[in-house]
A tleap script that builds the chain and sets N, CA, C and O, in Angstrom:
source leaprc.protein.ff14SB
mol = sequence {
  NMET LEU ARG LEU LEU ILE GLU THR GLY ALA
  ARG GLY LEU VAL GLU VAL ARG VAL ASP ARG
  VAL THR HIE PRO VAL VAL ALA ASP ASP ILE
  PRO GLU PRO ALA ARG GLU GLY ALA GLY TYR
  LYS ILE VAL ALA THR ARG GLN GLN SER ALA
  ASP MET LEU GLU ARG ILE ARG GLU LEU GLU
  GLN ASP ASN ARG ARG VAL ARG GLU MET MET
  ASP VAL GLU SER GLN ARG VAL THR LEU PHE
  ARG HIE ARG GLU LEU ARG VAL GLN ARG GLU
  LEU ARG HIE ILE LEU ARG PHE ARG PHE TYR
  ASP ARG ILE ARG ILE ALA ARG LEU GLU ALA
  CYS ALA ARG ARG GLN LEU GLY TYR HIE CSER
}
set mol.1.N position { 0.794 -1.077 0.039 }
set mol.1.CA position { 0.101 -0.072 -0.191 }
set mol.1.C position { 0.948 1.185 -0.210 }
set mol.1.O position { 1.939 1.215 0.521 }
set mol.2.N position { 0.655 2.222 -0.972 }
set mol.2.CA position { 1.188 3.195 -0.894 }
set mol.2.C position { 0.508 4.639 -0.386 }
set mol.2.O position { -0.631 4.857 -0.799 }
set mol.3.N position { 1.106 5.602 0.450 }
set mol.3.CA position { 0.426 6.460 0.857 }
set mol.3.C position { 1.108 7.822 0.162 }
set mol.3.O position { 2.329 7.915 0.033 }
set mol.4.N position { 0.404 8.614 -0.168 }
set mol.4.CA position { 0.676 9.849 -0.471 }
set mol.4.C position { -0.049 11.484 -0.279 }
set mol.4.O position { -1.128 11.916 -0.684 }
set mol.5.N position { 0.901 12.051 0.404 }
set mol.5.CA position { 0.259 13.493 0.659 }
set mol.5.C position { 0.210 14.502 -0.791 }
set mol.5.O position { 1.141 14.672 -1.577 }
set mol.6.N position { -0.893 14.975 -0.849 }
set mol.6.CA position { -0.929 15.906 -1.943 }
set mol.6.C position { -1.868 17.036 -1.887 }
set mol.6.O position { -3.075 16.968 -1.654 }
set mol.7.N position { -1.047 18.263 -2.170 }
set mol.7.CA position { -1.728 19.821 -2.122 }
set mol.7.C position { -2.767 19.958 -2.515 }
set mol.7.O position { -2.657 19.793 -3.730 }
set mol.8.N position { -4.163 20.242 -2.194 }
set mol.8.CA position { -5.200 20.132 -2.844 }
set mol.8.C position { -5.835 21.809 -2.300 }
set mol.8.O position { -6.822 21.866 -1.566 }
set mol.9.N position { -5.052 23.194 -2.822 }
set mol.9.CA position { -5.808 24.415 -2.743 }
set mol.9.C position { -6.483 24.337 -1.429 }
set mol.9.O position { -5.928 23.881 -0.430 }
set mol.10.N position { -7.852 24.850 -1.457 }
set mol.10.CA position { -8.432 25.139 -0.193 }
set mol.10.C position { -8.464 24.010 1.364 }
set mol.10.O position { -8.606 24.230 2.567 }
set mol.11.N position { -8.273 22.921 0.625 }
set mol.11.CA position { -8.135 21.720 1.775 }
set mol.11.C position { -6.814 21.206 2.555 }
set mol.11.O position { -6.637 20.284 3.352 }
set mol.12.N position { -5.935 22.214 1.977 }
set mol.12.CA position { -4.596 21.794 2.135 }
set mol.12.C position { -4.148 20.454 1.629 }
set mol.12.O position { -4.532 19.955 0.571 }
set mol.13.N position { -2.764 19.570 3.014 }
set mol.13.CA position { -2.820 18.374 2.399 }
set mol.13.C position { -3.143 17.354 2.951 }
set mol.13.O position { -3.090 17.140 4.162 }
set mol.14.N position { -3.591 16.464 1.920 }
set mol.14.CA position { -4.858 15.330 2.008 }
set mol.14.C position { -3.937 14.131 1.679 }
set mol.14.O position { -3.353 13.948 0.610 }
set mol.15.N position { -3.904 13.292 2.856 }
set mol.15.CA position { -3.441 11.843 2.587 }
set mol.15.C position { -4.135 11.005 1.555 }
set mol.15.O position { -5.261 10.595 1.838 }
set mol.16.N position { -3.561 10.670 0.289 }
set mol.16.CA position { -4.462 8.948 0.259 }
set mol.16.C position { -3.445 8.156 -0.023 }
set mol.16.O position { -2.268 8.305 -0.350 }
set mol.17.N position { -4.413 6.980 0.247 }
set mol.17.CA position { -3.674 5.646 -0.216 }
set mol.17.C position { -4.327 5.413 -1.149 }
set mol.17.O position { -5.456 5.611 -1.600 }
set mol.18.N position { -2.848 4.661 -1.513 }
set mol.18.CA position { -3.319 3.879 -3.153 }
set mol.18.C position { -2.759 2.230 -2.882 }
set mol.18.O position { -1.667 1.905 -2.416 }
set mol.19.N position { -3.833 1.366 -3.316 }
set mol.19.CA position { -3.504 0.107 -3.477 }
set mol.19.C position { -3.374 -0.069 -5.035 }
set mol.19.O position { -3.829 0.622 -5.947 }
set mol.20.N position { -2.498 -1.381 -5.055 }
set mol.20.CA position { -2.384 -1.537 -6.345 }
set mol.20.C position { -3.507 -2.719 -6.811 }
set mol.20.O position { -3.717 -3.772 -6.208 }
set mol.21.N position { -4.144 -2.271 -8.003 }
set mol.21.CA position { -5.146 -3.343 -8.176 }
set mol.21.C position { -4.794 -3.673 -9.629 }
set mol.21.O position { -4.565 -2.867 -10.530 }
set mol.22.N position { -4.793 -5.153 -9.694 }
set mol.22.CA position { -4.542 -5.406 -10.725 }
set mol.22.C position { -5.711 -5.807 -12.117 }
set mol.22.O position { -5.469 -6.073 -13.294 }
set mol.23.N position { -6.750 -5.727 -11.519 }
set mol.23.CA position { -8.336 -5.664 -12.357 }
set mol.23.C position { -9.249 -4.320 -12.121 }
set mol.23.O position { -9.399 -3.729 -11.051 }
set mol.24.N position { -9.590 -4.121 -12.885 }
set mol.24.CA position { -10.946 -2.861 -12.535 }
set mol.24.C position { -11.977 -3.464 -11.506 }
set mol.24.O position { -12.447 -4.602 -11.484 }
set mol.25.N position { -12.216 -2.341 -10.611 }
set mol.25.CA position { -13.034 -3.127 -9.569 }
set mol.25.C position { -14.291 -2.625 -10.010 }
set mol.25.O position { -14.391 -1.522 -10.548 }
set mol.26.N position { -15.464 -3.551 -9.760 }
set mol.26.CA position { -16.438 -3.146 -10.486 }
set mol.26.C position { -17.724 -3.212 -9.104 }
set mol.26.O position { -17.605 -3.928 -8.109 }
set mol.27.N position { -18.582 -2.533 -9.305 }
set mol.27.CA position { -19.514 -2.329 -8.410 }
set mol.27.C position { -19.823 -3.802 -7.849 }
set mol.27.O position { -19.946 -3.985 -6.638 }
set mol.28.N position { -19.928 -4.703 -8.658 }
set mol.28.CA position { -20.775 -6.102 -8.351 }
set mol.28.C position { -19.496 -6.797 -7.705 }
set mol.28.O position { -19.703 -7.540 -6.746 }
set mol.29.N position { -18.184 -6.615 -8.154 }
set mol.29.CA position { -17.039 -7.533 -7.275 }
set mol.29.C position { -17.209 -7.140 -5.527 }
set mol.29.O position { -16.636 -7.865 -4.713 }
set mol.30.N position { -17.768 -6.331 -5.208 }
set mol.30.CA position { -17.415 -5.919 -4.237 }
set mol.30.C position { -18.681 -6.381 -3.286 }
set mol.30.O position { -19.780 -6.016 -3.702 }
set mol.31.N position { -18.664 -7.047 -2.207 }
set mol.31.CA position { -20.065 -7.671 -1.387 }
set mol.31.C position { -20.723 -6.630 -0.719 }
set mol.31.O position { -20.137 -5.725 -0.124 }
set mol.32.N position { -21.891 -6.748 -0.810 }
set mol.32.CA position { -22.922 -5.639 -0.368 }
set mol.32.C position { -22.205 -4.903 1.001 }
set mol.32.O position { -21.782 -3.750 1.083 }
set mol.33.N position { -22.215 -5.794 1.871 }
set mol.33.CA position { -22.035 -5.297 3.348 }
set mol.33.C position { -20.837 -4.613 3.473 }
set mol.33.O position { -20.759 -3.699 4.294 }
set mol.34.N position { -19.513 -5.042 2.504 }
set mol.34.CA position { -18.485 -4.379 2.804 }
set mol.34.C position { -18.618 -3.077 1.779 }
set mol.34.O position { -17.928 -2.114 2.114 }
set mol.35.N position { -19.511 -2.900 0.428 }
set mol.35.CA position { -19.757 -1.575 0.291 }
set mol.35.C position { -20.412 -0.938 1.183 }
set mol.35.O position { -19.935 0.190 1.310 }
set mol.36.N position { -21.417 -1.154 1.970 }
set mol.36.CA position { -21.835 -0.060 2.708 }
set mol.36.C position { -20.875 0.602 3.689 }
set mol.36.O position { -20.640 1.792 3.897 }
set mol.37.N position { -20.301 -0.714 4.329 }
set mol.37.CA position { -19.723 -0.019 5.744 }
set mol.37.C position { -18.285 0.671 5.216 }
set mol.37.O position { -17.875 1.746 5.656 }
set mol.38.N position { -17.771 0.084 4.467 }
set mol.38.CA position { -16.444 1.161 4.051 }
set mol.38.C position { -16.567 2.145 2.938 }
set mol.38.O position { -15.887 2.110 1.913 }
set mol.39.N position { -17.423 2.966 3.199 }
set mol.39.CA position { -17.625 4.128 2.321 }
set mol.39.C position { -16.482 4.981 2.540 }
set mol.39.O position { -16.154 5.775 1.657 }
set mol.40.N position { -15.711 4.886 3.843 }
set mol.40.CA position { -14.860 5.799 3.896 }
set mol.40.C position { -13.439 5.503 3.164 }
set mol.40.O position { -12.613 6.394 2.967 }
set mol.41.N position { -13.274 4.305 2.830 }
set mol.41.CA position { -12.149 3.773 2.219 }
set mol.41.C position { -12.205 3.612 0.891 }
set mol.41.O position { -13.242 3.143 0.421 }
set mol.42.N position { -11.070 3.979 -0.018 }
set mol.42.CA position { -11.577 4.001 -1.335 }
set mol.42.C position { -10.197 3.689 -2.016 }
set mol.42.O position { -9.153 4.322 -1.852 }
set mol.43.N position { -10.457 2.258 -3.056 }
set mol.43.CA position { -9.223 1.619 -3.279 }
set mol.43.C position { -9.237 2.682 -4.933 }
set mol.43.O position { -10.195 3.152 -5.546 }
set mol.44.N position { -7.885 2.740 -5.192 }
set mol.44.CA position { -7.653 3.243 -6.572 }
set mol.44.C position { -6.387 2.927 -7.142 }
set mol.44.O position { -5.490 2.565 -6.381 }
set mol.45.N position { -6.176 3.011 -8.372 }
set mol.45.CA position { -4.790 2.827 -8.860 }
set mol.45.C position { -4.572 4.294 -8.671 }
set mol.45.O position { -5.363 5.084 -8.156 }
set mol.46.N position { -3.113 4.604 -9.276 }
set mol.46.CA position { -2.213 5.972 -9.022 }
set mol.46.C position { -2.781 6.476 -10.179 }
set mol.46.O position { -3.061 7.654 -9.955 }
set mol.47.N position { -3.138 6.110 -11.491 }
set mol.47.CA position { -4.071 6.939 -12.587 }
set mol.47.C position { -5.211 7.528 -11.570 }
set mol.47.O position { -5.419 8.715 -11.317 }
set mol.48.N position { -5.868 6.424 -11.075 }
set mol.48.CA position { -7.474 6.628 -10.685 }
set mol.48.C position { -7.337 8.047 -9.467 }
set mol.48.O position { -8.127 8.966 -9.253 }
set mol.49.N position { -6.001 7.728 -8.846 }
set mol.49.CA position { -5.978 8.630 -7.726 }
set mol.49.C position { -5.658 9.910 -8.256 }
set mol.49.O position { -6.053 10.863 -7.584 }
set mol.50.N position { -4.909 10.206 -9.518 }
set mol.50.CA position { -4.608 11.302 -10.045 }
set mol.50.C position { -6.151 11.904 -10.713 }
set mol.50.O position { -6.581 13.040 -10.507 }
set mol.51.N position { -6.482 11.393 -11.116 }
set mol.51.CA position { -7.858 11.337 -11.986 }
set mol.51.C position { -9.090 12.168 -10.587 }
set mol.51.O position { -9.798 13.153 -10.795 }
set mol.52.N position { -9.003 11.457 -9.383 }
set mol.52.CA position { -9.727 12.125 -8.686 }
set mol.52.C position { -9.219 13.171 -8.000 }
set mol.52.O position { -10.040 13.833 -7.364 }
set mol.53.N position { -8.215 13.462 -7.962 }
set mol.53.CA position { -7.177 14.651 -7.306 }
set mol.53.C position { -7.494 15.708 -8.309 }
set mol.53.O position { -7.776 16.849 -7.942 }
set mol.54.N position { -7.458 15.372 -9.529 }
set mol.54.CA position { -7.643 16.507 -10.492 }
set mol.54.C position { -9.298 16.768 -10.675 }
set mol.54.O position { -9.681 17.858 -11.100 }
set mol.55.N position { -9.989 15.999 -10.425 }
set mol.55.CA position { -11.444 16.325 -10.293 }
set mol.55.C position { -11.898 17.081 -9.079 }
set mol.55.O position { -12.719 17.998 -9.068 }
set mol.56.N position { -11.169 16.507 -7.931 }
set mol.56.CA position { -11.679 17.410 -6.646 }
set mol.56.C position { -10.933 18.827 -6.861 }
set mol.56.O position { -11.483 19.756 -6.268 }
set mol.57.N position { -9.981 19.099 -7.473 }
set mol.57.CA position { -9.741 20.302 -7.704 }
set mol.57.C position { -10.524 21.076 -8.920 }
set mol.57.O position { -10.542 22.307 -8.939 }
set mol.58.N position { -10.980 20.525 -9.635 }
set mol.58.CA position { -11.892 21.277 -10.227 }
set mol.58.C position { -13.010 21.614 -10.024 }
set mol.58.O position { -13.556 22.575 -10.567 }
set mol.59.N position { -13.613 20.711 -9.040 }
set mol.59.CA position { -14.823 20.913 -8.065 }
set mol.59.C position { -14.765 22.174 -6.842 }
set mol.59.O position { -15.613 23.030 -6.591 }
set mol.60.N position { -13.249 21.890 -6.118 }
set mol.60.CA position { -13.244 22.890 -5.774 }
set mol.60.C position { -13.252 24.411 -6.208 }
set mol.60.O position { -13.716 25.283 -5.473 }
set mol.61.N position { -12.614 24.714 -7.664 }
set mol.61.CA position { -12.551 25.704 -8.153 }
set mol.61.C position { -14.194 25.815 -8.753 }
set mol.61.O position { -14.679 26.945 -8.804 }
set mol.62.N position { -14.730 25.058 -9.039 }
set mol.62.CA position { -16.270 25.420 -8.958 }
set mol.62.C position { -16.927 26.194 -8.116 }
set mol.62.O position { -17.356 27.343 -8.218 }
set mol.63.N position { -16.952 25.239 -7.086 }
set mol.63.CA position { -17.371 25.900 -5.449 }
set mol.63.C position { -16.830 27.439 -5.692 }
set mol.63.O position { -17.643 28.308 -6.005 }
set mol.64.N position { -15.427 27.748 -5.537 }
set mol.64.CA position { -14.946 29.076 -5.651 }
set mol.64.C position { -15.902 29.949 -6.268 }
set mol.64.O position { -16.422 30.904 -5.693 }
set mol.65.N position { -16.187 29.498 -7.805 }
set mol.65.CA position { -16.662 30.467 -8.775 }
set mol.65.C position { -18.122 30.795 -8.302 }
set mol.65.O position { -18.614 31.919 -8.399 }
set mol.66.N position { -18.842 29.572 -7.719 }
set mol.66.CA position { -20.246 29.627 -7.274 }
set mol.66.C position { -20.353 30.593 -6.250 }
set mol.66.O position { -21.219 31.467 -6.268 }
set mol.67.N position { -19.490 30.469 -5.339 }
set mol.67.CA position { -19.682 31.177 -3.919 }
set mol.67.C position { -19.337 32.603 -4.196 }
set mol.67.O position { -19.909 33.390 -3.442 }
set mol.68.N position { -18.094 33.434 -5.594 }
set mol.68.CA position { -18.258 34.351 -5.923 }
set mol.68.C position { -19.166 34.927 -6.544 }
set mol.68.O position { -19.377 36.132 -6.408 }
set mol.69.N position { -19.843 34.169 -7.315 }
set mol.69.CA position { -21.242 34.461 -8.063 }
set mol.69.C position { -22.398 34.980 -6.804 }
set mol.69.O position { -23.198 35.910 -6.908 }
set mol.70.N position { -22.236 34.232 -5.830 }
set mol.70.CA position { -23.666 34.295 -4.591 }
set mol.70.C position { -23.279 35.608 -3.976 }
set mol.70.O position { -24.091 36.401 -3.498 }
set mol.71.N position { -21.623 35.826 -4.036 }
set mol.71.CA position { -21.596 36.935 -2.996 }
set mol.71.C position { -21.928 37.934 -4.060 }
set mol.71.O position { -22.886 38.545 -3.585 }
set mol.72.N position { -21.640 38.477 -5.340 }
set mol.72.CA position { -21.999 39.118 -6.573 }
set mol.72.C position { -23.513 39.345 -6.346 }
set mol.72.O position { -23.900 40.486 -6.090 }
set mol.73.N position { -24.371 38.336 -6.425 }
set mol.73.CA position { -25.774 38.491 -6.297 }
set mol.73.C position { -26.191 39.013 -5.052 }
set mol.73.O position { -27.111 39.829 -5.104 }
set mol.74.N position { -25.585 38.645 -3.614 }
set mol.74.CA position { -26.031 38.845 -2.803 }
set mol.74.C position { -25.787 40.565 -2.303 }
set mol.74.O position { -26.475 41.168 -1.480 }
set mol.75.N position { -24.785 41.022 -2.954 }
set mol.75.CA position { -24.450 42.623 -2.996 }
set mol.75.C position { -25.508 43.305 -3.948 }
set mol.75.O position { -25.869 44.439 -3.635 }
set mol.76.N position { -26.043 42.720 -5.087 }
set mol.76.CA position { -26.829 43.505 -5.794 }
set mol.76.C position { -28.160 43.495 -4.967 }
set mol.76.O position { -28.805 44.530 -4.799 }
set mol.77.N position { -28.612 42.069 -4.369 }
set mol.77.CA position { -29.867 42.281 -3.484 }
set mol.77.C position { -29.571 43.226 -2.471 }
set mol.77.O position { -30.552 43.952 -2.311 }
set mol.78.N position { -28.879 43.446 -1.916 }
set mol.78.CA position { -28.658 44.222 -0.807 }
set mol.78.C position { -28.507 45.235 -1.129 }
set mol.78.O position { -28.678 46.041 -0.214 }
set mol.79.N position { -28.191 45.747 -2.257 }
set mol.79.CA position { -28.039 47.225 -3.260 }
set mol.79.C position { -29.482 47.550 -3.271 }
set mol.79.O position { -29.961 48.541 -2.719 }
set mol.80.N position { -30.369 46.365 -4.149 }
set mol.80.CA position { -31.621 46.865 -4.501 }
set mol.80.C position { -32.418 47.121 -3.345 }
set mol.80.O position { -33.351 47.923 -3.382 }
set mol.81.N position { -32.085 46.446 -2.265 }
set mol.81.CA position { -33.042 46.299 -1.036 }
set mol.81.C position { -32.922 48.027 -0.304 }
set mol.81.O position { -33.897 48.712 0.006 }
set mol.82.N position { -31.635 48.384 -0.177 }
set mol.82.CA position { -31.471 49.736 0.107 }
set mol.82.C position { -31.997 50.887 -0.791 }
set mol.82.O position { -32.393 52.006 -0.462 }
set mol.83.N position { -31.902 50.348 -1.936 }
set mol.83.CA position { -32.686 51.583 -2.793 }
set mol.83.C position { -34.255 51.386 -3.103 }
set mol.83.O position { -34.911 52.238 -3.703 }
set mol.84.N position { -34.645 50.490 -2.753 }
set mol.84.CA position { -36.427 50.079 -2.355 }
set mol.84.C position { -36.702 50.682 -0.921 }
set mol.84.O position { -37.849 51.091 -0.742 }
set mol.85.N position { -35.884 50.784 0.036 }
set mol.85.CA position { -36.216 51.247 1.351 }
set mol.85.C position { -36.255 52.559 1.121 }
set mol.85.O position { -37.268 53.113 1.548 }
set mol.86.N position { -35.148 53.509 0.357 }
set mol.86.CA position { -34.988 54.649 0.187 }
set mol.86.C position { -36.265 55.091 -0.679 }
set mol.86.O position { -36.947 56.079 -0.405 }
set mol.87.N position { -36.439 54.445 -1.491 }
set mol.87.CA position { -37.674 54.970 -2.539 }
set mol.87.C position { -39.141 55.045 -1.363 }
set mol.87.O position { -39.912 56.003 -1.294 }
set mol.88.N position { -39.210 54.042 -0.707 }
set mol.88.CA position { -40.375 53.557 0.248 }
set mol.88.C position { -40.537 55.068 1.442 }
set mol.88.O position { -41.491 55.756 1.805 }
set mol.89.N position { -38.963 55.063 1.760 }
set mol.89.CA position { -39.207 56.411 2.649 }
set mol.89.C position { -39.572 57.450 2.277 }
set mol.89.O position { -40.232 58.171 3.025 }
set mol.90.N position { -39.137 57.949 0.589 }
set mol.90.CA position { -39.392 59.185 -0.092 }
set mol.90.C position { -40.914 58.923 0.226 }
set mol.90.O position { -41.366 59.473 1.230 }
set mol.91.N position { -41.863 58.024 -0.646 }
set mol.91.CA position { -42.841 57.858 -0.763 }
set mol.91.C position { -43.621 58.258 0.298 }
set mol.91.O position { -44.677 58.812 -0.005 }
set mol.92.N position { -43.328 58.095 1.651 }
set mol.92.CA position { -43.916 58.248 2.951 }
set mol.92.C position { -43.881 59.738 3.316 }
set mol.92.O position { -44.803 60.279 3.926 }
set mol.93.N position { -42.334 60.629 2.754 }
set mol.93.CA position { -42.529 61.671 2.933 }
set mol.93.C position { -43.347 62.590 1.955 }
set mol.93.O position { -43.936 63.612 2.306 }
set mol.94.N position { -43.307 62.148 0.843 }
set mol.94.CA position { -44.678 62.604 -0.137 }
set mol.94.C position { -46.045 62.789 0.603 }
set mol.94.O position { -46.690 63.773 0.963 }
set mol.95.N position { -46.215 61.444 0.678 }
set mol.95.CA position { -47.572 61.640 1.311 }
set mol.95.C position { -47.848 62.221 2.711 }
set mol.95.O position { -49.001 62.241 3.142 }
set mol.96.N position { -46.769 62.713 3.458 }
set mol.96.CA position { -46.899 63.048 4.855 }
set mol.96.C position { -47.052 64.715 3.923 }
set mol.96.O position { -48.057 65.415 4.048 }
set mol.97.N position { -46.069 65.039 3.186 }
set mol.97.CA position { -46.255 66.178 2.817 }
set mol.97.C position { -47.502 66.675 1.988 }
set mol.97.O position { -47.790 67.871 2.041 }
set mol.98.N position { -48.210 65.857 1.266 }
set mol.98.CA position { -49.590 66.207 0.664 }
set mol.98.C position { -50.886 66.051 1.678 }
set mol.98.O position { -51.982 66.555 1.430 }
set mol.99.N position { -50.654 65.446 2.598 }
set mol.99.CA position { -51.646 65.556 4.213 }
set mol.99.C position { -51.473 67.186 4.665 }
set mol.99.O position { -52.436 67.953 4.635 }
set mol.100.N position { -50.330 67.540 5.020 }
set mol.100.CA position { -49.933 68.710 5.498 }
set mol.100.C position { -50.360 70.053 4.611 }
set mol.100.O position { -50.900 71.119 4.905 }
set mol.101.N position { -49.910 69.540 3.524 }
set mol.101.CA position { -50.638 70.487 2.381 }
set mol.101.C position { -51.908 70.948 2.301 }
set mol.101.O position { -52.203 72.136 2.432 }
set mol.102.N position { -52.982 69.717 2.009 }
set mol.102.CA position { -53.904 69.766 2.255 }
set mol.102.C position { -54.637 70.661 3.319 }
set mol.102.O position { -55.673 71.298 3.133 }
set mol.103.N position { -53.908 70.583 4.449 }
set mol.103.CA position { -54.313 71.208 5.912 }
set mol.103.C position { -54.208 72.403 5.705 }
set mol.103.O position { -55.142 73.157 5.978 }
set mol.104.N position { -53.000 72.871 5.151 }
set mol.104.CA position { -52.550 74.419 5.129 }
set mol.104.C position { -53.296 75.297 3.556 }
set mol.104.O position { -53.291 76.510 3.346 }
set mol.105.N position { -53.779 74.379 2.806 }
set mol.105.CA position { -54.778 75.053 1.833 }
set mol.105.C position { -55.762 75.049 2.240 }
set mol.105.O position { -56.431 76.002 1.843 }
set mol.106.N position { -56.522 74.044 3.261 }
set mol.106.CA position { -57.786 74.332 3.717 }
set mol.106.C position { -57.634 75.603 4.676 }
set mol.106.O position { -58.364 76.564 4.430 }
set mol.107.N position { -56.568 75.700 5.958 }
set mol.107.CA position { -56.297 76.794 6.674 }
set mol.107.C position { -56.433 78.265 5.671 }
set mol.107.O position { -57.135 79.242 5.932 }
set mol.108.N position { -55.525 78.073 4.451 }
set mol.108.CA position { -55.720 79.284 3.558 }
set mol.108.C position { -57.203 79.771 3.120 }
set mol.108.O position { -57.601 80.935 3.158 }
set mol.109.N position { -57.871 78.735 2.734 }
set mol.109.CA position { -59.135 78.954 2.236 }
set mol.109.C position { -60.197 79.651 3.480 }
set mol.109.O position { -61.095 80.492 3.477 }
set mol.110.N position { -59.638 78.920 4.346 }
set mol.110.CA position { -60.782 79.472 5.470 }
set mol.110.C position { -60.449 80.911 5.880 }
set mol.110.O position { -61.437 81.645 5.840 }
set mol.111.N position { -59.371 81.471 6.244 }
set mol.111.CA position { -58.774 82.471 6.416 }
set mol.111.C position { -59.038 83.653 4.990 }
set mol.111.O position { -59.299 84.837 5.203 }
set mol.112.N position { -58.939 83.190 3.860 }
set mol.112.CA position { -59.487 84.061 2.898 }
set mol.112.C position { -61.042 83.995 2.761 }
set mol.112.O position { -61.507 84.936 2.118 }
set mol.113.N position { -61.904 83.123 3.208 }
set mol.113.CA position { -62.945 83.472 3.523 }
set mol.113.C position { -63.718 84.363 4.429 }
set mol.113.O position { -64.635 85.131 4.140 }
set mol.114.N position { -63.136 84.098 5.653 }
set mol.114.CA position { -63.029 85.052 6.637 }
set mol.114.C position { -62.666 86.288 6.282 }
set mol.114.O position { -63.480 87.178 6.533 }
set mol.115.N position { -61.740 86.557 5.806 }
set mol.115.CA position { -61.632 88.039 5.206 }
set mol.115.C position { -61.999 88.907 4.174 }
set mol.115.O position { -62.067 90.134 4.245 }
set mol.116.N position { -62.269 88.073 3.052 }
set mol.116.CA position { -63.529 88.481 2.217 }
set mol.116.C position { -64.840 88.302 2.504 }
set mol.116.O position { -65.661 88.627 1.647 }
set mol.117.N position { -65.184 87.874 3.483 }
set mol.117.CA position { -66.513 87.947 4.067 }
set mol.117.C position { -67.512 86.896 3.737 }
set mol.117.O position { -68.680 86.906 4.125 }
set mol.118.N position { -66.888 85.872 2.893 }
set mol.118.CA position { -67.758 84.384 2.545 }
set mol.118.C position { -68.174 83.598 3.601 }
set mol.118.O position { -67.470 83.418 4.595 }
set mol.119.N position { -69.198 83.152 3.464 }
set mol.119.CA position { -69.659 81.874 4.501 }
set mol.119.C position { -70.228 81.093 3.762 }
set mol.119.O position { -70.955 81.430 2.827 }
set mol.120.N position { -69.890 79.631 4.187 }
set mol.120.CA position { -70.449 78.652 3.365 }
set mol.120.C position { -71.639 78.028 3.719 }
set mol.120.O position { -72.126 77.165 2.988 }
savepdb mol mol.pdb
quit
């Protein structure tokens, strides 16, 4: 059995055990209980180990890209939410000003009626 320490970007050093296999292992070759109980033990040739490590690197790169895309989308959502809140705040101000403008206009009209002598 051969043990290799391999550098894999985000995970650091990973120890991989390599058993030499003289024939390809097919799922039917492994008895059912061993297949269920030994999920943590991987038997692979050197080439299979290299292929698996390359695939792990690719998946880690994909994960990084997806995380970066999620960060960008999260920033966009946050920015959109801030803009939405600002618009809502401005609309509340407008409604409040409309209300007070109506009151002012009503007071001005009442004052003008009194001054001009109109009584409704």
